C-alpha positions in Angstrom: -0.2 12.4 -12.3 -0.2 13.5 -8.4 -1.0 10.3 -6.1 -4.2 11.2 -4.4 -6.1 9.2 -2.3 -9.3 7.5 -3.5 -12.1 6.6 -1.2 -12.2 2.4 -1.3 -15.6 2.4 -2.3 -16.8 2.2 -5.4 -13.3 3.8 -7.2 -12.6 -0.3 -7.4 -14.8 -2.4 -5.3 -14.8 -2.7 -1.8 -14.8 -7.1 -2.5 -11.7 -6.2 -4.8 -9.4 -5.8 -2.0 -10.9 -7.3 0.5 -9.3 -10.1 2.1 -11.6 -13.0 3.7 -12.0 -11.7 7.6 -10.8 -8.3 7.3 -12.9 -5.1 6.8 -12.9 -2.7 3.2 -9.8 -0.5 3.5 -10.4 2.9 4.2 -8.5 4.6 1.7 -7.7 3.2 -2.3 -4.5 4.3 -3.7 -3.2 3.2 -7.1 -0.1 3.9 -9.3 0.2 1.4 -12.0 -0.6 4.6 -14.1 1.6 6.8 -12.0 5.0 7.8 -13.6 7.8 6.4 -12.0 8.8 6.9 -9.1 6.2 6.5 -7.3 7.7 6.6 -3.7 7.7 10.7 -3.1 3.7 11.4 -4.1 2.7 7.9 -2.3 4.1 9.3 1.0 2.9 11.9 -0.1 -0.7 10.8 0.3 -0.3 8.7 3.0 0.6 12.3 5.2 -3.4 12.5 5.2 -4.1 9.5 6.8 -5.5 9.4 10.0 -4.3 6.9 13.0 -6.4 3.1 13.0 -6.9 4.2 9.0 -5.9 1.7 6.0 -4.9 2.2 3.2 -5.1 -0.4 0.0 -1.4 0.6 -2.0 -2.1 -1.1 -5.6 1.4 -1.4 -7.5 3.2 -3.0 -10.3 6.0 -3.7 -8.3 7.2 -4.8 -4.8 8.1 -1.2 -3.6 10.7 -2.3 -0.8 11.3 1.6 -0.6 7.9 1.7 1.0 8.1 -1.2 3.4 11.7 0.8 4.6 9.6 4.0 5.2 7.2 2.1 7.1 8.9 0.0 9.1 10.5 3.6 10.6 7.1 5.3 10.5 5.9 1.8 12.6 3.5 1.1 10.5 1.6 -1.8 9.9 1.6 -3.7 6.5 0.8 -6.7 4.2 1.8 -7.3 0.9 -0.4 -9.3 -1.5 0.9 -10.2 -4.8 -1.9 -10.9 -7.3 -0.5 -10.5 -10.2 2.9 -10.5 -11.8 2.5 -7.1 -12.0 0.2 -6.8 -9.5 0.9 -6.1 -5.5 -1.3 -5.4 -3.1 -0.3 -3.6 0.1 -2.7 -3.0 2.9 -1.2 -0.3 5.5 -3.0 0.5 8.6 -1.9 3.5 10.0 -1.1 3.1 14.0 1.7 3.0 15.8 2.8 -1.1 15.3 6.4 -0.9 17.0 8.4 -2.5 15.2 8.5 -4.9 12.0 5.3 -5.6 10.8 5.0 -7.3 7.1 5.9 -9.4 4.7 9.5 -8.3 3.2 8.7 -9.8 -0.2 11.6 -9.1 -2.7 11.6 -9.6 -6.3 15.0 -11.9 -7.6 17.8 -9.3 -9.2 18.6 -10.5 -12.3 22.8 -10.2 -13.1 
């Protein structure tokens, strides 16, 4: 399955992913049914986003490598853990000048 950006409405309904006081995102990218690795297809899909647009990536894990990629690009992001197996990463395609998002890491089992 390739990662493709879907218009935010009506696929999931803007009210389901819109935080209070924030506008609905321009795009949704649901990776929950994708086979791993997910990072490459997500990055490829983000290449189609224009400056100023927002994307919500829905994923079953906290995608730490994606945060590193977004920081390298200077894109803003916010992470919200919806449930133990669902994370929403709200990405804004723009130059934000440095770290911007909350970097939540999963606890590693030893």
